[in-house]
PAPA-446386 format. One record per atom (N, C-alpha, C): x, y, z; residue in three letters. Coordinates in steps of 0.2 Angstrom, whole numbers, plus 5000, padded with zeros to 4 digits. Layout:
N
XYZALA/...
% end
This chain:
219
523656235699MET/523656155698MET/523956145691MET/524456095691THR/524756075685THR/524256035681THR/524456025674ARG/524055985670ARG/523955915673ARG/524555885675SER/524555815677SER/524155805684SER/524155855688ARG/523755855694ARG/522955865692ARG/522855905688PHE/522155915685PHE/521955855682PHE/522355815678SER/522155755675SER/521955705680SER/522455695686ASP/522355645691ASP/521655665695ASP/521555725696PHE/520955745699PHE/520355735695PHE/520355745689LEU/519755725684LEU/519655655684LEU/520155615684ASP/520155545684ASP/519855515690ASP/519955545696LYS/519755525702LYS/518955545703LYS/518755605700ILE/518055625700ILE/517655575696ILE/517955555690THR/517555515685THR/517655445686THR/518055425691GLU/518155345691GLU/517455315693GLU/517355265689GLY/516755225690GLY/516155245686GLY/516255305682LEU/515655335678LEU/515855325671LEU/515755265668SER/515855255661SER/515255285658SER/515355295651TRP/514755315647TRP/514255265647TRP/514355205647LYS/513855145647LYS/513455155654LYS/513855155659ARG/513455165666ARG/512955225666ARG/513255285663ILE/512855345663ILE/512255335659ILE/512355305653ALA/511755295648ALA/511255245652ALA/511455195655VAL/510955155658VAL/510555195664VAL/510955235668ILE/510655275673ILE/510155315670ILE/510255355665VAL/509855405661VAL/509255365659VAL/509255305656ILE/508655265654ILE/508255245660ILE/508555225665GLY/508155205671GLY/507855265674GLY/508155325674ALA/507855385677ALA/507255405673ALA/507355405666ALA/506755415661ALA/506155375663ALA/506255305663ILE/505755265665ILE/505355275671ILE/505755275676CYS/505555285683CYS/505055355684CYS/505355405682SER/505055475682SER/504455475678SER/504455445672PHE/503855445668PHE/503255405671PHE/503455355674GLY/502855315678GLY/502555355684GLY/503055385688ILE/502755425693ILE/502355485691ILE/502655515686HIS/502255575684HIS/501555565680HIS/501555515676ASN/501055495672ASN/500555445675ASN/500755415680ILE/500255365684ILE/500155385691ILE/500655385695HIS/500555395702HIS/500355465704HIS/500655515701GLN/500355585702GLN/499655595699GLN/499555565694GLN/498855575691GLN/498255535694GLN/498455485697THR/497955445701THR/497955445708THR/498455485711GLY/498455495718GLY/498655435722GLY/498955385719ILE/499255335723ILE/499855355727ILE/499855345733THR/500355375738THR/500955325737THR/501555345740GLU/502155305740GLU/502355295747GLU/502755245748GLY/503155235754GLY/503755275754GLY/504255255759GLY/504855285759GLY/504855365760GLY/505355395757VAL/505455465758VAL/504855505756VAL/504555485750ILE/503955525747ILE/503355525752ILE/503255455754GLY/502655445759GLY/502755485766GLY/503455485768MET/503555515775MET/503455595774MET/503655615768MET/503555685766MET/502855705767MET/502455665763LEU/501755685763LEU/501455675770LEU/501655625774LEU/501455615781LEU/501655675786LEU/502255705785THR/502455755789THR/502155825787THR/501955835780GLU/501655895778GLU/500955895781GLU/500555835781HIS/499855825784HIS/499855845791HIS/500255815795TRP/500155815802TRP/500555875806TRP/501155895803LEU/501555945806LEU/501556015802LEU/501256015795GLY/501256075791GLY/501856095789GLY/502356055789ILE/503056065786ILE/503056065778ILE/503256115775SER/503256115768SER/503656055765SER/503456025760PRO/503855975756PRO/504555995754PRO/504556065752ALA/505156095750ALA/505756095755ALA/505456095762VAL/505956095767VAL/506156025770VAL/505555975771ILE/505655915773ILE/506055865769ILE/505855865762THR/506155825757THR/506855825757THR/507255885756PRO/507955875756PRO/508255855763PRO/507955875768VAL/508155855775VAL/508155775775VAL/507655745773LEU/507555665773LEU/508055635768LEU/508155665762ASP/508555635757ASP/509355645760ASP/509455705762ILE/510155715765ILE/510355665770ILE/509855655775SER/509955605780SER/510155535778SER/509755515773CYS/509855455770CYS/510455445767CYS/510655495763TYR/511355495760TYR/511955495764TYR/511855535770LEU/512355535775LEU/512455465778LEU/511955425779LEU/511955365782LEU/512255315777LEU/512055325770ALA/512355285765ALA/513055295764ALA/513255355765PHE/514055365764PHE/514455335769PHE/514155325775LYS/514555295780LYS/514655215779LYS/514055185776TYR/514055115775TYR/514255085768TYR/514055135763LEU/514155115756LEU/514755145753LEU/514955195755GLY/515555225753GLY/515455285748GLY/516055325746GLY/515955385742GLY/515855375735GLY/516055315732ARG/515855305725ARG/515055295724ARG/514755265729PHE/514055265729PHE/513755335729PHE/513955375733ILE/513655445733ILE/513855485726ILE/514455465724LYS/514655505717LYS/514155485712LYS/514055415711ILE/513555395706ILE/512855415707ILE/512655415714SER/511955435715SER/511855505714SER/512355555714ILE/512255625712ILE/512055625704ILE/512355585700VAL/512155575693VAL/511455555692VAL/511355505696SER/510655475695SER/510055515698SER/510255545703THR/509755595706THR/509555655702THR/510155685699LEU/510055735695LEU/509655715688LEU/509855655686SER/509455635680SER/508755625681SER/508555595687VAL/507855585689VAL/507455655689VAL/507855705692SER/507555775693SER/507455805686SER/507955805682LEU/507855835676LEU/507355805671LEU/507255735672PHE/506755705668PHE/506055725671PHE/505955735677TYR/505355755680TYR/505155825677TYR/505655865677LYS/505555935674LYS/505355925666LYS/505655875663PHE/505555865656PHE/504855845655PHE/504555795659TRP/503955765658TRP/503355815659TRP/503555865664GLU/503055915666GLU/502955965660GLU/503355965655LEU/503256005650LEU/502655985645LEU/502455925646PHE/501955895642PHE/501355875646PHE/500755875643PRO/500155845646PRO/500255775647PRO/499855745652PRO/499955675653PRO/499955635647PRO/500355585646MET/500455545640MET/500155485640MET/499855465646LEU/499455405647LEU/498655425648LEU/498255375647PRO/497555395649PRO/497455395656PRO/496955435659ASP/496855445666ASP/496655375669ASP/497055345673LEU/496855285676LEU/496555285683LEU/496355345685SER/495955355691SER/495355305692SER/494955295687PRO/494455245688PRO/494655175689PRO/495255165687HIS/495555095687HIS/496155095692HIS/496055095698PRO/496655105703PRO/497155045703PRO/496754985702LEU/497154925702LEU/497654915696LEU/497454935690LEU/497854945684LEU/498354995685LEU/498255055688ALA/498655105689ALA/499255085694ALA/499055045699SER/499555025704SER/500054975701SER/499754925697VAL/500254875694VAL/500654915689VAL/500454955684LEU/500854985679LEU/501355035683LEU/501155065688GLY/501555115691GLY/502155075695GLY/501955015698GLY/502454975700GLY/502954955695GLY/502754935689LEU/503154915684LEU/503654965682LEU/503455025681PHE/503855085678PHE/504355095684PHE/504155105690VAL/504655125695VAL/505155065696VAL/504855005697GLY/505354945698GLY/505854935692GLY/505654945686VAL/506154935681VAL/506654995681VAL/506355055681GLY/506755115681GLY/507255115687GLY/507055115693VAL/507455115699VAL/507955055699VAL/507654995697GLY/508154935696GLY/508754945692GLY/508654975686LEU/509254995682LEU/509755035685LEU/509455085689ILE/509855135692ILE/510255105698ILE/509955065702VAL/510255025708VAL/510754985705VAL/510654945700ARG/511154895697ARG/511754935695ARG/511754995693GLN/512355035691GLN/512755065697GLN/512455045703GLY/512755065709GLY/512555135712GLY/512055165710GLY/511755225712GLY/511055225715GLY/510755275716SER/510055275719SER/509655335716SER/509055335715SER/508655385713SER/508455435718SER/508555425724GLY/508355465730GLY/508555435736GLY/508255465742GLY/508455445748GLY/508155375750GLY/507555355747ASP/507255295748ASP/507755235746ASP/508055245740ASP/508555185738ASP/509155185742ASP/509455245744ALA/510055245748ALA/509855215755ALA/509255225758LEU/509055195764LEU/508955115764LEU/508655095758ALA/508555025758ALA/509154985756ALA/509655015752LEU/510254985751LEU/510754985758LEU/510655035762THR/511055035768THR/510754975773THR/510054975773ILE/509754925777ILE/509954855775ILE/509954845768SER/510154785765SER/510854765767SER/511354815767ARG/512054805769ARG/512054785776ARG/511754815781LEU/511854805788LEU/511454745790LEU/510954725787THR/510554665790THR/510654605786THR/510954615780HIS/511054555775HIS/510354535772HIS/509854575773TRP/509154555770TRP/509254565762TRP/508754535758ARG/508754545751ARG/508454615750ARG/508654645745LEU/508554715744LEU/507754725744LEU/507354675741SER/506654685741SER/506354685748SER/506654655752ARG/506354655759ARG/506554715762ARG/507154745761SER/507354815764SER/506854865761SER/506654865755TYR/506254915752TYR/505554905755TYR/505254845756MET/504654835758MET/504554855766MET/505154845769PHE/505154865776PHE/505054935777PHE/505454975774THR/505355045774THR/504655075771THR/504455045766ASP/503855065763ASP/503255045767ASP/503254985770PHE/502654965774PHE/502655005781PHE/503255025784VAL/503155065790VAL/502855135788VAL/503055165783VAL/502755225781VAL/502055225779VAL/501855175775LEU/501155165773LEU/500755145779LEU/501055115784GLY/500655095790GLY/500455165794GLY/500955205794LEU/500855275798LEU/500455315794LEU/500455305787SER/499955345783SER/499255325784SER/499055275787LEU/498355255788LEU/498055305793LEU/498455345796THR/498155395801THR/497855445797THR/497955455791TYR/497555505787TYR/497355485780TYR/497555425778ILE/497355405771ILE/496855335772ILE/496355335769PRO/495855275769PRO/496255215768PRO/496055155771VAL/496255095769VAL/496255075762VAL/495655095759SER/495555075752SER/496055105747SER/496355165749ARG/496855195745ARG/497555165746ARG/497655145753ILE/498255115755ILE/498455045752ILE/497855015751VAL/497954945748VAL/498254945741VAL/498054995737PHE/498355005730PHE/499155025731PHE/499255065736SER/499955085737SER/500355025739SER/500054975743VAL/500454915745VAL/500554875738VAL/500154875734ILE/500254835728ILE/500754865724ILE/500754925723THR/501354955718THR/502054955722THR/502054965728VAL/502754955731VAL/502954885732VAL/502554835732THR/502654765732THR/502954745725THR/502654765720ILE/502854755713ILE/503554785712ILE/503654855713SER/504254885712SER/504854855716SER/504654845723SER/505254815727SER/505454745724SER/505054705721PHE/505154645718PHE/505654655712PHE/505354695708LEU/505754705702LEU/506454735703LEU/506454785707ILE/507154815709ILE/507654765711ILE/507454715716ASP/507854665718ASP/508054615712ASP/507554595708ARG/507754555703ARG/508254585698ARG/508154645696ILE/508554675691ILE/509254685694ILE/509254705700GLN/509954715703GLN/510354655704GLN/509954595704ASN/510354535705ASN/510254485698ASN/510154525692LEU/510154485686LEU/510854445685LEU/510854395681ARG/511454355680ARG/511954405677ARG/512554395680GLY/513154445679GLY/513254485685GLY/513854505686LYS/514054545692LYS/513654615693LYS/513254625698PRO/512954685699PRO/513454745700PRO/513354805698LEU/513854855699LEU/513754895705LEU/513354875710LEU/513254905716LEU/513954915719LEU/514154975722THR/514754985724THR/514854995732THR/514454955735GLY/514354965742GLY/515054955746GLY/515454915743ASN/516154905747ASN/516654955747ASN/516455005742SER/516955065741SER/516955105748SER/517455125750THR/517555175755THR/517855235754THR/517955245747GLU/518355305745GLU/517955365746GLU/
% end
């Protein structure tokens, strides 16, 4: 491969991935993963979307999360590739890797917040704030933090629903199914956290100024 061809190839790969966009994605990944690790995981507040479906499948079918999670994520990304385009997938690779790396980073330390298990309402509100702000920053840059975001963005594109409605639809379907093994009292707090996070993601993605969502790309 000649130098000019290599340069063209490199430009193609990095198109749309400015340092500013990557920096915002990294910040969003840090905020989102911090909240899930230090609040949701510590207090046992379940999730909707892919995470909730993974827990549901593990409970009823005994399929390991290590098996079902990548299957669900890949399925969502394949659907997103068809309707949102190649640029979305390219940016999502950066954001998904950032979230995974920050999960590993936070796991190197003991919990950085007080145990909020005795205060599930406070935990659900704070958890929703962290996830909403973090994922909102990522989505605004045209990527996703996982299969949940890819699915919600695809539904929003196909139905012309607001993004918050698409998130709540997928989350509430999964949380409703989760009632088959999780008490209503616990599901209530999950509903609170996903409602807050869905609202914030939608608001941040639609802040004044042109959002950077690249759903029109078909490259």
